[in-house]
DOTI-347589 format. One line per 3 residues: number of its first residue (from 1); their letters; for each residue x, y, z of N, C-alpha, C. Coordinates in steps of 0.2 Angstrom, whole numbers. Example, Ala and Ser with C-alpha at 12.3 -4.5 7.8 and 13.67 -1.06 7.14 Angstrom:
% residues 2
1 = AS = 66,-28,39,62,-22,39,66,-16,39  64,-11,35,68,-5,36,64,0,39 .
END
This chain:
% residues 384
1 = MTQ = -10,-101,61,-6,-102,54,-8,-93,50  -3,-91,46,-3,-84,45,-3,-83,37  -7,-81,33,-5,-80,26,1,-73,25 .
4 = RAY = 6,-77,23,12,-72,20,11,-72,12  13,-66,10,16,-67,2,25,-65,2  27,-69,-1,34,-69,-3,35,-66,-10 .
7 = RYR = 37,-60,-11,40,-58,-18,47,-59,-20  48,-62,-26,54,-62,-30,53,-58,-36  59,-58,-38,61,-56,-45,62,-63,-50 .
10 = FCP = 60,-64,-57,63,-68,-60,63,-66,-69  67,-70,-72,68,-70,-78,65,-73,-84  60,-71,-87,55,-77,-90,61,-78,-97 .
13 = TAE = 60,-84,-100,62,-87,-107,59,-83,-113  62,-82,-119,59,-80,-125,50,-80,-124  50,-89,-125,43,-92,-124,38,-92,-119 .
16 = QAQ = 43,-91,-113,37,-89,-106,35,-81,-107  41,-78,-108,39,-68,-109,31,-69,-114  32,-72,-119,27,-71,-125,19,-75,-122 .
19 = ILA = 21,-80,-118,13,-81,-117,10,-78,-111  16,-76,-106,14,-70,-101,11,-64,-104  14,-61,-108,11,-56,-112,5,-58,-116 .
22 = RTF = 3,-64,-118,-2,-64,-121,-8,-66,-115  -6,-68,-108,-11,-69,-103,-12,-61,-100  -9,-57,-98,-9,-50,-97,-13,-47,-103 .
25 = GCV = -12,-47,-107,-18,-44,-113,-24,-46,-111  -26,-55,-112,-32,-58,-110,-34,-55,-104  -31,-56,-98,-34,-53,-92,-36,-46,-92 .
28 = RYV = -32,-42,-95,-34,-34,-96,-40,-34,-99  -42,-38,-106,-46,-37,-107,-54,-39,-104  -52,-47,-102,-59,-47,-97,-60,-44,-92 .
31 = YNW = -54,-40,-88,-57,-36,-83,-62,-29,-85  -57,-27,-90,-61,-21,-94,-68,-23,-96  -67,-28,-100,-76,-29,-103,-80,-31,-95 .
34 = GLR = -77,-34,-90,-82,-35,-84,-84,-27,-82  -81,-23,-82,-80,-17,-80,-86,-14,-84  -84,-14,-89,-90,-10,-95,-97,-13,-94 .
37 = LKT = -98,-19,-91,-103,-23,-93,-107,-21,-84  -102,-20,-79,-105,-19,-73,-108,-10,-73  -103,-7,-76,-106,1,-76,-112,2,-79 .
40 = DAY = -113,-2,-86,-120,1,-89,-124,-4,-87  -122,-9,-85,-130,-12,-80,-132,-8,-75  -128,-4,-70,-131,-3,-65,-132,5,-67 .
43 = YQE = -129,10,-72,-132,15,-74,-138,16,-79  -138,10,-83,-144,9,-89,-150,5,-87  -148,2,-83,-155,-3,-81,-156,-5,-73 .
46 = GRR = -150,0,-70,-153,-1,-63,-152,-6,-57  -148,-11,-62,-145,-16,-57,-138,-19,-56  -137,-24,-51,-129,-24,-51,-126,-32,-53 .
49 = LYY = -122,-31,-56,-120,-39,-58,-113,-40,-54  -114,-46,-51,-109,-50,-48,-106,-55,-51  -100,-58,-48,-97,-62,-51,-99,-67,-55 .
52 = DAL = -105,-72,-51,-108,-78,-55,-111,-76,-61  -114,-69,-61,-117,-68,-67,-111,-65,-74  -107,-63,-71,-101,-62,-76,-96,-67,-79 .
55 = SSQ = -96,-71,-73,-93,-76,-76,-95,-82,-80  -102,-83,-80,-106,-85,-86,-108,-84,-93  -107,-78,-92,-105,-72,-97,-99,-73,-101 .
58 = LTV = -94,-75,-97,-87,-75,-99,-86,-81,-102  -89,-87,-101,-91,-94,-105,-93,-92,-111  -100,-89,-112,-101,-86,-118,-97,-82,-122 .
61 = LKR = -94,-78,-120,-88,-73,-123,-82,-77,-127  -81,-81,-124,-75,-87,-125,-77,-89,-131  -83,-91,-133,-85,-97,-138,-87,-92,-144 .
64 = QSE = -87,-85,-145,-88,-80,-150,-81,-81,-154  -84,-80,-161,-77,-79,-163,-72,-74,-165  -76,-70,-161,-73,-62,-162,-66,-64,-155 .
67 = TVW = -68,-66,-151,-66,-68,-143,-62,-75,-142  -61,-78,-148,-60,-86,-148,-51,-86,-143  -48,-80,-146,-42,-80,-143,-43,-81,-136 .
70 = LNE = -46,-78,-132,-44,-79,-125,-45,-88,-122  -45,-92,-126,-44,-98,-124,-38,-101,-124  -33,-96,-127,-26,-97,-128,-22,-98,-120 .
73 = VSS = -25,-95,-117,-23,-93,-108,-25,-98,-105  -24,-98,-99,-27,-100,-93,-33,-99,-92  -37,-101,-90,-45,-99,-90,-46,-96,-83 .
76 = VAL = -41,-100,-76,-40,-97,-70,-39,-90,-68  -34,-88,-74,-32,-81,-72,-38,-77,-75  -42,-77,-80,-47,-74,-80,-53,-73,-77 .
79 = QQS = -54,-80,-73,-59,-80,-69,-57,-75,-63  -51,-74,-60,-47,-72,-57,-47,-67,-58  -47,-63,-63,-48,-55,-65,-56,-53,-64 .
82 = LRH = -61,-57,-64,-67,-54,-63,-68,-54,-54  -64,-58,-52,-65,-58,-44,-61,-54,-41  -56,-50,-44,-53,-45,-42,-57,-37,-44 .
85 = LDK = -59,-39,-50,-65,-32,-51,-69,-33,-46  -74,-38,-42,-79,-40,-38,-74,-36,-30  -68,-36,-31,-66,-35,-25,-65,-28,-24 .
88 = AFL = -64,-25,-31,-62,-19,-32,-68,-14,-30  -76,-16,-33,-80,-13,-32,-82,-15,-24  -80,-19,-20,-82,-19,-13,-77,-14,-10 .
91 = SFF = -72,-12,-11,-68,-8,-9,-72,-1,-9  -75,0,-16,-77,8,-17,-81,8,-14  -87,4,-14,-93,3,-11,-91,6,-2 .
94 = EGR = -88,1,0,-85,3,9,-81,10,8  -80,13,4,-76,19,5,-69,18,6  -66,12,5,-58,12,3,-55,14,-1 .
97 = AKY = -57,16,-6,-54,17,-15,-60,20,-19  -57,23,-25,-61,27,-29,-64,21,-35  -67,23,-37,-71,21,-43,-66,15,-47 .
100 = PDF = -66,11,-49,-61,5,-52,-60,9,-60  -56,9,-60,-52,11,-69,-49,5,-74  -51,9,-78,-50,2,-84,-43,2,-85 .
103 = HKK = -39,-3,-86,-34,-5,-85,-29,-4,-92  -23,-2,-91,-22,1,-98,-14,-3,-101  -14,-3,-107,-9,-6,-109,-1,-7,-106 .
106 = HGK = -1,0,-105,7,4,-102,8,4,-96  4,1,-92,6,0,-85,7,-5,-81  6,-6,-76,8,-12,-73,4,-18,-74 .
109 = QSA = 5,-25,-77,2,-30,-79,1,-36,-74  -2,-40,-72,-3,-45,-69,-8,-49,-68  -8,-55,-68,-12,-61,-68,-12,-66,-62 .
112 = SFM = -17,-67,-58,-17,-73,-54,-19,-81,-55  -15,-85,-52,-17,-91,-52,-16,-95,-46  -20,-98,-46,-25,-102,-40,-19,-110,-42 .
115 = TSA = -19,-115,-35,-16,-120,-35,-18,-125,-43  -24,-124,-45,-27,-129,-51,-21,-125,-58  -19,-120,-57,-15,-118,-64,-7,-116,-62 .
118 = FKW = -4,-118,-58,2,-119,-58,5,-125,-53  10,-128,-54,13,-132,-51,18,-131,-47  18,-135,-42,24,-133,-37,28,-141,-33 .
121 = DGQ = 33,-140,-36,37,-148,-35,41,-148,-28  41,-141,-24,46,-139,-18,50,-136,-20  53,-134,-25,59,-131,-28,57,-125,-34 .
124 = NIT = 51,-126,-37,51,-122,-43,43,-122,-46  43,-118,-49,35,-117,-49,34,-116,-57  31,-119,-61,28,-120,-68,21,-117,-69 .
127 = LAK = 18,-111,-71,13,-110,-74,10,-114,-79  3,-113,-79,-1,-116,-84,-1,-114,-92  1,-118,-97,3,-117,-101,10,-116,-103 .
130 = MKE = 14,-118,-99,22,-117,-98,24,-124,-98  31,-125,-102,34,-133,-102,40,-132,-97  42,-125,-94,47,-125,-92,46,-122,-85 .
133 = PLA = 50,-123,-78,48,-119,-73,50,-111,-73  48,-107,-70,52,-99,-69,58,-99,-66  63,-96,-69,68,-95,-67,67,-90,-62 .
136 = IRW = 67,-91,-55,66,-86,-50,73,-85,-45  73,-80,-46,79,-78,-42,78,-81,-34  79,-85,-30,75,-86,-25,80,-82,-18 .
139 = SRR = 79,-76,-15,82,-71,-11,80,-75,-4  74,-78,-3,74,-82,4,68,-86,2  69,-92,5,64,-97,5,58,-97,10 .
142 = FSG = 52,-101,10,48,-100,14,46,-108,15  42,-110,20,40,-116,23,34,-115,20  28,-122,17,23,-121,18,22,-122,10 .
145 = VPS = 15,-122,9,13,-125,2,10,-119,-2  12,-117,-7,9,-110,-10,2,-112,-11  -4,-106,-11,-10,-108,-11,-13,-103,-17 .
148 = SVT = -8,-98,-19,-9,-95,-25,-3,-91,-27  -3,-89,-34,3,-85,-36,2,-79,-41  4,-74,-41,3,-66,-45,9,-66,-48 .
151 = VSR = 9,-66,-54,13,-64,-58,12,-57,-62  17,-53,-62,17,-45,-62,23,-43,-68  21,-38,-71,26,-36,-75,25,-29,-73 .
154 = HAA = 31,-24,-72,29,-17,-72,32,-13,-77  30,-6,-78,32,-3,-83,39,-1,-84  45,-5,-79,51,-4,-81,54,-12,-84 .
157 = NRY = 49,-15,-86,50,-22,-89,54,-25,-85  51,-26,-79,53,-30,-74,48,-36,-71  49,-43,-70,47,-47,-69,45,-49,-62 .
160 = HIS = 40,-48,-59,41,-52,-52,35,-57,-49  36,-63,-46,30,-67,-42,31,-66,-37  22,-67,-34,21,-64,-26,17,-72,-26 .
163 = ILV = 20,-76,-20,19,-82,-18,15,-81,-12  9,-84,-11,4,-84,-5,5,-89,-2  8,-90,3,8,-97,7,5,-96,14 .
166 = DEA = 1,-101,16,0,-101,25,6,-104,30  8,-100,34,15,-101,37,10,-99,43  17,-104,49,16,-103,55,21,-98,58 .
169 = TAP = 20,-92,61,24,-88,64,24,-86,69  32,-88,73,32,-88,81,33,-82,82  29,-79,89,30,-74,92,38,-72,94 .
172 = LPP = 38,-64,93,45,-63,97,48,-64,104  51,-65,106,51,-64,114,47,-57,117  45,-58,124,43,-51,125,49,-46,126 .
175 = ADS = 48,-38,125,51,-34,126,48,-30,130  54,-25,135,51,-21,139,49,-15,138  52,-13,132,51,-5,130,45,-6,127 .
178 = QVG = 43,1,125,35,5,124,38,11,119  34,13,115,37,17,112,30,22,107  30,29,106,27,33,103,29,34,97 .
181 = IDL = 25,35,92,29,38,86,26,44,83  28,50,82,26,55,79,27,56,70  24,55,66,26,54,60,26,62,56 .
184 = GLT = 33,63,54,35,69,51,37,71,44  39,76,41,41,76,35,50,79,34  51,82,39,58,84,38,63,77,42 .
187 = HAI = 59,74,48,60,68,49,55,62,48  58,57,46,52,51,44,48,50,49  50,49,54,48,47,61,50,49,69 .
190 = ILS = 47,52,73,51,54,79,48,50,85  53,46,87,51,43,93,50,47,101  46,43,104,46,46,111,52,44,115 .
193 = TGE = 57,41,114,62,41,116,67,47,114  66,51,110,69,57,108,73,58,101  74,49,99,77,48,92,73,50,88 .
196 = KVE = 76,54,83,73,56,76,78,52,70  73,48,66,74,45,61,73,49,52  81,51,52,81,57,45,76,53,40 .
199 = NPK = 72,58,37,68,57,30,72,56,24  74,50,21,79,49,15,77,54,9  71,55,8,68,59,2,70,55,-4 .
202 = FYG = 68,51,-6,73,46,-10,69,50,-18  62,52,-18,58,55,-25,63,61,-26  64,68,-20,67,72,-20,74,72,-23 .
205 = KDE = 78,66,-22,85,67,-24,83,64,-32  80,61,-35,80,58,-42,74,63,-43  73,70,-43,68,74,-45,72,76,-51 .
208 = KRL = 77,79,-51,79,81,-56,80,79,-63  83,70,-61,84,67,-66,76,64,-69  72,63,-64,65,62,-67,64,68,-71 .
211 = EKA = 64,73,-71,60,79,-74,64,78,-80  73,76,-81,75,77,-86,72,72,-92  72,66,-90,69,61,-93,61,61,-95 .
214 = QRR = 58,66,-91,51,64,-93,49,71,-99  55,74,-100,55,80,-104,56,76,-111  62,71,-112,66,69,-117,56,64,-119 .
217 = LSR = 54,62,-113,48,58,-117,44,62,-118  43,68,-118,37,71,-121,37,74,-127  44,75,-131,47,77,-135,46,71,-141 .
220 = QQK = 47,66,-138,46,59,-144,41,58,-148  41,56,-154,35,55,-158,31,49,-156  24,49,-154,21,43,-151,21,39,-155 .
223 = GSK = 21,32,-154,22,26,-158,29,25,-160  34,28,-160,41,28,-162,45,24,-156  52,20,-160,55,16,-155,58,21,-149 .
226 = NRA = 60,26,-151,63,32,-146,59,32,-141  54,33,-143,47,34,-137,46,30,-131  46,23,-133,48,18,-130,53,16,-126 .
229 = KAR = 60,18,-129,64,18,-125,64,24,-120  62,30,-120,60,34,-117,57,33,-111  52,30,-114,46,28,-109,50,23,-103 .
232 = LKV = 53,18,-103,56,13,-101,62,16,-96  65,21,-99,70,25,-94,66,28,-88  60,32,-90,57,37,-86,53,29,-80 .
235 = ARI = 52,24,-82,50,20,-78,53,17,-73  61,16,-76,66,13,-72,68,18,-65  68,23,-66,68,28,-62,64,29,-57 .
238 = HAQ = 58,27,-58,52,27,-53,54,22,-49  54,14,-54,55,10,-48,63,9,-45  66,14,-47,73,13,-42,69,16,-36 .
241 = VAD = 67,22,-35,64,28,-30,59,22,-27  55,19,-30,50,13,-26,55,9,-21  60,6,-26,63,1,-21,67,3,-16 .
244 = RRR = 70,8,-17,75,12,-11,69,13,-4  63,17,-6,58,18,-3,56,12,3  54,6,-2,52,0,0,56,-5,6 .
247 = DFT = 63,-4,3,69,-5,9,69,-3,15  68,3,15,69,7,19,62,8,24  57,6,22,52,7,26,52,1,30 .
250 = HKL = 53,-6,27,54,-13,28,59,-12,34  65,-10,33,70,-12,37,68,-7,45  65,-1,46,64,3,51,58,1,55 .
253 = TTR = 53,-2,51,45,-5,53,50,-11,57  53,-15,54,55,-22,56,59,-21,63  62,-16,63,67,-14,71,62,-11,76 .
256 = LIH = 56,-7,73,53,-5,78,50,-12,80  48,-16,79,43,-20,80,50,-27,84  53,-25,83,58,-30,87,59,-29,94 .
259 = ENQ = 61,-21,93,63,-18,100,59,-15,105  51,-14,103,46,-13,106,40,-18,106  38,-18,113,32,-22,113,25,-19,113 .
262 = VIA = 25,-13,114,19,-9,113,22,-1,109  16,-2,103,20,4,99,13,9,98  13,15,100,8,19,97,8,25,93 .
265 = VES = 3,26,88,5,29,81,-1,33,79  -1,38,77,-5,43,74,-9,39,70  -17,41,71,-21,37,64,-23,44,59 .
268 = LQV = -18,45,54,-19,50,51,-24,50,45  -27,53,42,-31,53,37,-26,53,29  -20,50,28,-16,52,22,-20,55,18 .
271 = KNM = -24,51,15,-27,53,8,-31,60,7  -32,61,13,-34,68,14,-30,74,13  -24,71,19,-17,76,18,-14,78,12 .
274 = IRN = -15,72,8,-12,74,1,-17,78,-3  -20,80,0,-25,86,-4,-22,93,-6  -17,93,1,-14,98,2,-8,101,-5 .
277 = HHL = -9,103,-9,-3,104,-15,2,106,-11  4,109,-5,11,112,-5,14,105,-2  9,102,2,13,97,5,14,90,2 .
280 = AKS = 10,88,-2,7,83,-7,13,77,-10  17,81,-12,25,77,-15,28,75,-8  29,78,-3,33,76,3,30,72,7 .
283 = IAD = 23,72,7,18,66,9,19,59,8  20,59,0,20,54,-4,26,52,-3  31,55,-3,37,53,-3,40,50,5 .
286 = VSW = 37,52,9,39,49,16,34,42,17  28,40,13,25,35,14,22,34,21  18,37,23,16,37,30,11,32,30 .
289 = GKM = 8,31,27,2,24,26,6,17,24  9,18,20,13,11,19,16,9,27  20,13,31,23,14,36,17,10,42 .
292 = VRQ = 13,14,42,7,11,47,5,4,47  4,2,39,3,-4,37,7,-10,38  12,-9,39,18,-13,40,18,-14,46 .
295 = LEY = 19,-10,50,18,-10,58,11,-14,62  6,-12,55,0,-16,58,2,-24,58  4,-26,51,3,-33,50,8,-35,54 .
298 = KAG = 15,-33,55,20,-36,57,18,-38,65  16,-33,67,14,-32,76,10,-40,76  5,-40,72,0,-46,72,5,-53,71 .
301 = WYG = 10,-52,68,14,-60,65,19,-60,71  21,-54,76,26,-56,79,23,-56,86  16,-55,87,14,-53,95,17,-48,99 .
304 = RTL = 16,-41,94,17,-36,98,9,-33,98  9,-26,101,2,-23,100,4,-16,96  0,-14,93,0,-8,90,-6,-4,92 .
307 = VKI = -6,2,94,-11,5,96,-12,12,92  -18,13,87,-18,20,84,-23,24,88  -20,29,90,-24,35,93,-29,40,88 .
310 = DKF = -34,42,91,-39,45,86,-34,54,83  -37,53,77,-33,58,73,-35,64,76  -41,64,80,-43,72,82,-37,73,90 .
313 = YPS = -33,69,92,-29,69,99,-25,74,97  -25,80,101,-22,88,100,-14,84,102  -11,79,100,-3,78,102,2,82,102 .
316 = SKR = 2,88,97,8,93,97,6,100,102  -1,101,102,-3,107,107,-3,105,113  -3,98,116,-4,96,123,4,96,126 .
319 = CFD = 5,99,132,10,99,134,10,92,139  16,89,139,16,82,141,16,84,149  20,89,151,22,90,159,16,90,162 .
322 = CGH = 12,94,160,6,97,164,-1,96,162  0,94,155,-8,94,152,-12,98,149  -7,104,149,-11,112,146,-11,111,138 .
325 = IAP = -16,112,135,-16,112,128,-16,120,126  -12,119,121,-11,127,118,-16,128,111  -19,135,112,-25,136,108,-24,134,100 .
328 = KMP = -16,137,98,-17,136,90,-8,133,91  -6,129,85,0,128,85,1,127,76  4,133,74,7,131,66,13,128,65 .
331 = LQI = 13,126,59,16,121,58,24,124,57  25,130,58,32,132,57,34,133,65  31,132,71,32,132,75,34,125,78 .
334 = RSW = 42,124,79,45,117,81,47,117,88  47,123,92,48,122,98,44,126,102  42,125,108,38,129,110,38,130,120 .
337 = VCP = 35,135,123,37,136,129,30,135,133  28,130,137,22,129,140,18,135,144  14,139,142,13,145,149,11,142,155 .
340 = ECG = 10,138,155,6,134,164,12,133,166  17,128,164,23,125,168,28,128,167  31,131,160,37,134,158,42,128,155 .
343 = VRH = 41,123,153,45,118,152,44,119,143  52,119,140,50,120,134,53,114,130  48,113,125,46,107,121,48,107,114 .
346 = DRD = 52,103,112,51,100,105,47,99,102  43,101,97,36,100,95,36,93,95  40,89,90,40,82,88,40,78,93 .
349 = INA = 44,77,96,47,75,103,41,75,107  40,80,108,32,81,114,26,78,110  24,78,106,19,74,102,21,67,102 .
352 = AQN = 26,63,100,27,58,102,26,55,109  29,59,115,26,56,120,19,57,121  17,61,120,9,62,121,5,56,117 .
355 = VLA = 8,53,112,3,48,108,6,40,112  11,41,115,13,36,119,9,36,125  8,40,129,3,40,134,-4,40,133 .
358 = AGL = -6,42,127,-12,40,125,-14,33,123  -9,31,119,-9,24,118,-11,19,124  -6,20,128,-7,16,135,-13,17,138 .
361 = AVL = -16,24,138,-23,24,142,-28,21,139  -28,20,132,-31,16,129,-29,9,129  -24,6,131,-23,-1,133,-26,-4,141 .
364 = ACG = -23,1,144,-24,0,152,-34,1,154  -37,5,150,-42,5,153,-49,8,148  -46,8,140,-51,10,137,-52,16,136 .
367 = EAI = -52,21,139,-51,28,140,-52,31,133  -57,35,133,-56,39,126,-52,44,126  -48,44,120,-43,50,119,-45,55,115 .
370 = RPA = -51,56,112,-52,61,109,-56,65,112  -51,71,112,-54,78,117,-60,79,116  -64,81,122,-72,83,122,-71,91,119 .
373 = RKL = -77,88,114,-77,97,110,-85,99,112  -84,107,113,-91,110,115,-97,111,108  -103,108,110,-107,107,105,-111,115,105 .
376 = KSK = -114,116,99,-117,124,100,-125,122,97  -130,123,102,-135,124,102,-139,126,95  -142,123,90,-145,124,85,-150,129,86 .
379 = RDG = -154,129,92,-159,135,93,-156,141,95  -151,143,98,-150,148,103,-143,151,102  -139,146,98,-132,147,98,-129,148,102 .
382 = KLL = -130,145,108,-126,144,112,-122,140,114  -115,139,118,-113,134,119,-116,129,123  -114,123,123,-117,119,129,-112,116,132 .
END
């Protein structure tokens, strides 16, 4: 059994929208309240608060006259917000995310409900405190029973529901082909077969339109209705860009999974690479990290093998024919001739071929693909 999340759009009624707005506000308040308590306890008293302690204090908080309105929404959603806070701190301490931020009113709003807080009759979902089921646009159906649902409202004023189900996924028939992938900017990906997939540059195509909308937003008076309209227009442009990018990456990764049994890909530190201000916008637009994550979980679903090679492997500088490693390979060099064997290489295709060869070496014998580096003695400064 595999846990899969299905995401749908829905249109709430006026009453449901009011209940959801109240729920989002309470969830945001409890999350920020818990974050403040955890931060103060650690920096002022040197102790850590976990979910159990915060859950007990939440019960007391709901009884106070100033915050008695927290009882108007589902208690499950409030408890889940504290669990999400604990998960955010765990990701921070494990180095996978930054320190948790306070949630804002004008950003994305979400609330999670477990099985005790919603009703599933096989066709429709009714959340706690609601009389009618949600009008979900069922773009596809799923098998299994939902274990949890997450309702969200984005800045573009669109509502989505994410349904988590335990589902049996049948592996795909074995494929004979294997492919190595080099991630690029001019092209989204370059395959070891020689194919280059163009980078659609969704953000770049709408950048002028977005700049114009943002300028109009900056000129509006804060708190006015015109500013709210301008903010909504900016959010809708961002949503359109994100939708197209998500659709492109899903179709591309699904195609790669269906066509290949083994996929080798570079293991890049995208978070560090975005610090380069000259390339940050282009790297974010092509979504390297999202593409690799989709390949990883889809490979697990369908019985494929994904191999991530070491980030220090010199895939671009290494000649695929003879193994010679060039001392330097600046980004502006797109093709080069190997000084040892005289073969002319396309930089990206050569890198993809090296990535595939390194990935197959790992699968065959667990070979270390990280190149040996010369160590310098601290005592005499000589190379060892």
